[in-house]
VEXTORZA-789797 format. One line per 3 residues: number of its first residue (from 1); their letters; for each residue x, y, z of C-alpha. Coordinates in nm, 3 decimals. Example, Ala and Ser with C-alpha at 12.3 -4.5 7.8 and 13.67 -1.06 7.14 Angstrom:
2
1> AS> 1.230,-0.450,0.780; 1.367,-0.106,0.714;
***
This chain:
298
1> MLQ> 0.043,-0.120,0.698; -0.319,-0.216,0.706; -0.401,0.109,0.905;
4> AFL> -0.198,0.317,0.638; -0.415,0.127,0.339; -0.726,0.221,0.485;
7> AYA> -0.611,0.590,0.538; -0.526,0.622,0.187; -0.831,0.482,0.055;
10> SFS> -1.031,0.718,0.286; -0.800,1.019,0.117; -0.873,0.907,-0.213;
13> ISD> -1.266,0.898,-0.170; -1.224,1.220,0.012; -1.063,1.378,-0.257;
16> AFS> -1.328,1.268,-0.520; -1.565,1.450,-0.310; -1.360,1.799,-0.325;
19> KLL> -1.359,1.714,-0.698; -1.705,1.683,-0.719; -1.721,2.087,-0.602;
22> AGR> -1.501,2.230,-0.864; -1.673,2.511,-0.972; -1.933,2.519,-0.700;
25> LDP> -1.737,2.641,-0.415; -1.433,2.809,-0.313; -1.141,2.545,-0.235;
28> FEV> -1.101,2.705,0.091; -1.442,2.712,0.197; -1.426,2.354,0.100;
31> AFS> -1.099,2.301,0.299; -1.267,2.450,0.579; -1.595,2.283,0.575;
34> GGV> -1.386,1.981,0.568; -1.239,2.065,0.919; -1.577,2.123,1.040;
37> FGF> -1.718,1.782,0.924; -1.441,1.641,1.074; -1.538,1.695,1.459;
40> LIL> -1.799,1.442,1.410; -1.558,1.167,1.422; -1.429,1.291,1.772;
43> PFI> -1.623,1.100,1.985; -1.536,0.797,1.812; -1.158,0.892,1.933;
46> KLK> -1.184,1.026,2.249; -1.055,0.762,2.553; -1.205,0.797,2.891;
49> HES> -0.931,0.918,3.076; -0.867,1.195,2.819; -0.997,1.550,2.875;
52> WAD> -1.153,1.760,2.556; -0.850,2.031,2.627; -0.594,1.768,2.542;
55> MVH> -0.689,1.865,2.169; -0.468,2.167,2.253; -0.268,2.051,2.542;
58> TPH> 0.037,1.872,2.448; 0.377,1.838,2.616; 0.545,1.935,2.262;
61> FGM> 0.336,2.249,2.163; 0.591,2.329,1.903; 0.546,1.998,1.709;
64> WCV> 0.146,2.037,1.763; 0.202,2.370,1.570; 0.389,2.230,1.290;
67> RAL> 0.128,1.951,1.258; -0.136,2.204,1.254; 0.026,2.418,0.971;
70> AVF> 0.100,2.124,0.760; -0.259,1.973,0.769; -0.360,2.295,0.692;
73> LAT> -0.150,2.331,0.375; -0.183,2.035,0.269; -0.568,2.031,0.264;
76> ASS> -0.578,2.375,0.117; -0.319,2.289,-0.168; -0.466,1.943,-0.246;
79> VEA> -0.836,2.047,-0.264; -0.687,2.322,-0.515; -0.515,2.074,-0.743;
82> FML> -0.804,1.820,-0.794; -0.997,2.082,-0.893; -0.777,2.166,-1.149;
85> LSM> -0.590,1.869,-1.236; -0.740,1.519,-1.322; -0.706,1.277,-1.010;
88> PEA> -0.436,1.071,-1.106; -0.225,1.340,-1.264; -0.272,1.548,-0.918;
91> LSL> -0.173,1.223,-0.716; 0.143,1.143,-0.923; 0.286,1.494,-0.781;
94> MFL> 0.178,1.414,-0.463; 0.327,1.065,-0.467; 0.627,1.241,-0.413;
97> MPF> 0.536,1.259,-0.029; 0.735,0.899,0.012; 1.070,1.076,-0.103;
100> FVT> 1.028,1.359,0.101; 0.945,1.173,0.418; 1.264,0.951,0.355;
103> ILS> 1.480,1.215,0.357; 1.312,1.439,0.630; 1.317,1.051,0.839;
106> VTF> 1.664,1.020,0.749; 1.751,1.384,0.845; 1.555,1.472,1.153;
109> LRE> 1.461,1.108,1.287; 1.794,0.936,1.200; 1.568,0.625,1.061;
112> KVN> 1.776,0.401,0.844; 1.680,0.372,0.514; 1.836,0.106,0.307;
115> GWA> 1.887,0.073,-0.084; 1.537,-0.076,-0.190; 1.355,0.177,-0.011;
118> WLS> 1.561,0.477,-0.208; 1.521,0.251,-0.529; 1.152,0.278,-0.448;
121> VAL> 1.116,0.640,-0.425; 1.347,0.687,-0.712; 1.145,0.480,-0.941;
124> GFI> 0.838,0.637,-0.804; 1.031,0.998,-0.906; 1.093,0.882,-1.294;
127> GVL> 0.706,0.723,-1.311; 0.609,1.117,-1.184; 0.798,1.239,-1.467;
130> IVL> 0.667,1.060,-1.719; 0.305,1.129,-1.641; 0.404,1.491,-1.620;
133> RPG> 0.636,1.547,-1.886; 0.814,1.893,-1.846; 0.920,2.053,-2.155;
136> FRA> 0.634,1.863,-2.370; 0.359,2.008,-2.179; 0.250,2.309,-1.993;
139> LGF> 0.273,2.311,-1.609; 0.006,2.486,-1.425; -0.077,2.664,-1.089;
142> GHL> -0.271,2.317,-1.006; 0.059,2.100,-1.048; 0.249,2.368,-0.777;
145> CAL> -0.049,2.280,-0.550; -0.023,1.927,-0.576; 0.367,1.965,-0.517;
148> VAA> 0.310,2.189,-0.193; 0.061,1.905,-0.066; 0.347,1.641,-0.135;
151> VAN> 0.555,1.844,0.081; 0.297,1.940,0.358; 0.182,1.563,0.444;
154> AVG> 0.551,1.439,0.457; 0.609,1.728,0.734; 0.306,1.587,0.915;
157> VIA> 0.420,1.242,0.927; 0.762,1.324,1.052; 0.587,1.585,1.320;
160> YRL> 0.374,1.284,1.441; 0.704,1.081,1.488; 0.898,1.349,1.654;
163> AGN> 0.589,1.368,1.882; 0.644,1.060,2.053; 0.404,0.830,2.242;
166> NTP> 0.354,1.044,2.512; 0.134,1.286,2.337; -0.219,1.210,2.437;
169> RLS> -0.399,1.093,2.063; -0.680,1.376,2.081; -0.374,1.635,2.090;
172> LFG> -0.248,1.481,1.775; -0.610,1.472,1.602; -0.693,1.791,1.715;
175> SSL> -0.383,1.955,1.548; -0.565,1.806,1.239; -0.852,1.975,1.271;
178> FGP> -0.761,2.328,1.419; -0.500,2.400,1.154; -0.729,2.380,0.813;
181> LIG> -1.004,2.532,1.093; -0.801,2.867,1.130; -0.598,2.863,0.802;
184> NGI> -0.889,2.783,0.550; -1.125,2.971,0.763; -0.881,3.306,0.715;
187> LMA> -0.854,3.271,0.354; -1.222,3.205,0.265; -1.344,3.510,0.368;
190> HGA> -1.391,3.713,0.099; -1.509,3.381,-0.127; -1.719,3.183,0.075;
193> TMP> -2.107,3.118,-0.064; -2.359,2.890,0.096; -2.352,2.562,-0.005;
196> QGV> -2.656,2.429,-0.210; -2.846,2.108,-0.210; -2.607,1.795,-0.289;
199> DWA> -2.325,2.045,-0.187; -2.357,1.966,0.145; -2.313,1.616,0.114;
202> YLF> -2.038,1.634,-0.083; -1.858,1.862,0.190; -1.969,1.594,0.428;
205> GYG> -1.830,1.306,0.246; -1.516,1.519,0.219; -1.457,1.604,0.559;
208> FLA> -1.552,1.278,0.767; -1.340,1.056,0.506; -1.066,1.351,0.547;
211> ALG> -1.076,1.335,0.907; -1.078,0.940,0.939; -0.773,0.902,0.706;
214> QLL> -0.582,1.150,0.929; -0.660,0.901,1.250; -0.590,0.638,1.058;
217> LMM> -0.277,0.727,0.939; -0.203,0.884,1.278; -0.220,0.522,1.412;
220> ATA> -0.013,0.393,1.155; 0.258,0.675,1.212; 0.282,0.579,1.559;
223> SAP> 0.334,0.173,1.543; 0.593,0.151,1.241; 0.888,0.365,1.097;
226> ANR> 0.769,0.683,0.879; 0.941,0.576,0.544; 0.732,0.228,0.578;
229> VAL> 0.440,0.419,0.661; 0.432,0.646,0.313; 0.479,0.356,0.099;
232> PQY> 0.080,0.221,0.116; 0.039,0.569,-0.040; 0.071,0.453,-0.372;
235> SQM> -0.272,0.225,-0.316; -0.445,0.609,-0.408; -0.330,0.586,-0.776;
238> IWG> -0.536,0.283,-0.793; -0.817,0.461,-0.628; -0.762,0.779,-0.828;
241> VAL> -0.755,0.574,-1.185; -1.085,0.407,-1.101; -1.246,0.738,-0.986;
244> SYT> -1.098,0.899,-1.277; -1.252,0.678,-1.547; -1.565,0.590,-1.355;
247> LFR> -1.678,0.947,-1.181; -1.527,1.206,-1.403; -1.486,0.997,-1.757;
250> QPL> -1.102,1.147,-1.768; -0.928,0.838,-1.947; -0.567,0.816,-1.946;
253> DIW> -0.307,0.883,-2.224; -0.035,0.616,-2.318; 0.243,0.794,-2.159;
256> EIV> 0.021,0.866,-1.841; -0.109,0.506,-1.790; 0.306,0.399,-1.799;
259> GVT> 0.402,0.670,-1.594; 0.089,0.580,-1.347; 0.240,0.202,-1.357;
262> IVT> 0.602,0.282,-1.228; 0.467,0.486,-0.969; 0.239,0.202,-0.879;
265> LSG> 0.488,-0.071,-0.883; 0.752,0.144,-0.730; 0.573,0.139,-0.392;
268> LVN> 0.547,-0.241,-0.419; 0.909,-0.260,-0.420; 1.016,-0.206,-0.081;
271> WIR> 0.701,-0.358,0.062; 0.771,-0.708,-0.125; 1.119,-0.689,-0.039;
274> QKI> 1.028,-0.667,0.333; 0.786,-0.942,0.349; 1.048,-1.197,0.179;
277> VTR> 1.306,-1.090,0.447; 1.055,-1.113,0.717; 0.941,-1.458,0.634;
280> YLA> 1.305,-1.559,0.554; 1.417,-1.446,0.917; 1.113,-1.643,1.069;
283> LHG> 1.252,-1.956,0.885; 1.609,-1.922,0.937; 1.651,-1.681,1.208;
286> TAL> 1.789,-1.871,1.443; 2.070,-1.977,1.198; 2.127,-1.586,1.135;
289> SKN> 2.156,-1.495,1.485; 2.455,-1.703,1.517; 2.619,-1.534,1.268;
292> PHI> 2.608,-1.150,1.251; 2.808,-1.135,0.943; 2.542,-1.325,0.735;
295> ANQ> 2.214,-1.106,0.928; 2.360,-0.797,0.854; 2.346,-0.865,0.438;
298> D> 2.078,-0.684,0.286;
***
């Protein structure tokens, strides 16, 4: 869970760097450059027994391709979304990711999802509707991009889990680099321009932190159920609101504040429940183990 929180903090600051490049560089060029700078983190994650060929060598090449495609779609669409929308508005739609992860984890991983988790994602969905207020305000291309990013990120989380623990870590990380490089490299062919001055610093911040976030999320997903790893994503909203106010001077209206609050609190519902149950079992585990009927009450 700590790794997941750190991953989403890295993603949030990375997203702010991409938003700073709005109107300065093509979105696909930003996503591509981020992949290039992401290679700087490779020496820190390569284990001694691993070969550089492990970046593309995997016993589950199909899942490698799925991860690469998912990360490509997520990076390209999220950069576009943050350039067109305020950070809280873009994040509110991307926060549908836990909803999609929960559905996919039940469908493909056969993971058990309790009522508290469903309540959490339902509250998050209501919060998103309050922020966006469809029917009362126009929804544009930026909103579509944010939704695509949510679905793509969810697919990436499930693909990590399906790959299994026997997949080399370097292979898992390699797919998150080659996907954006190949996909965005093709799409930026007609709109790329040479970055100038401070653009290089923004590109480095975007790429390095995005790669660090991918690494931390990959490590978190390998050691915890996918639907649980998705929950700390809500911490991004705190980062998004803070950066929106301080860096981009984009305050929220009253409805956005209400929606953002509900979205953020929805992420805490299942987490609080898990902490309470864990502590209770630690205190009364012996008694519960003797009474399976009580132990199964949730």
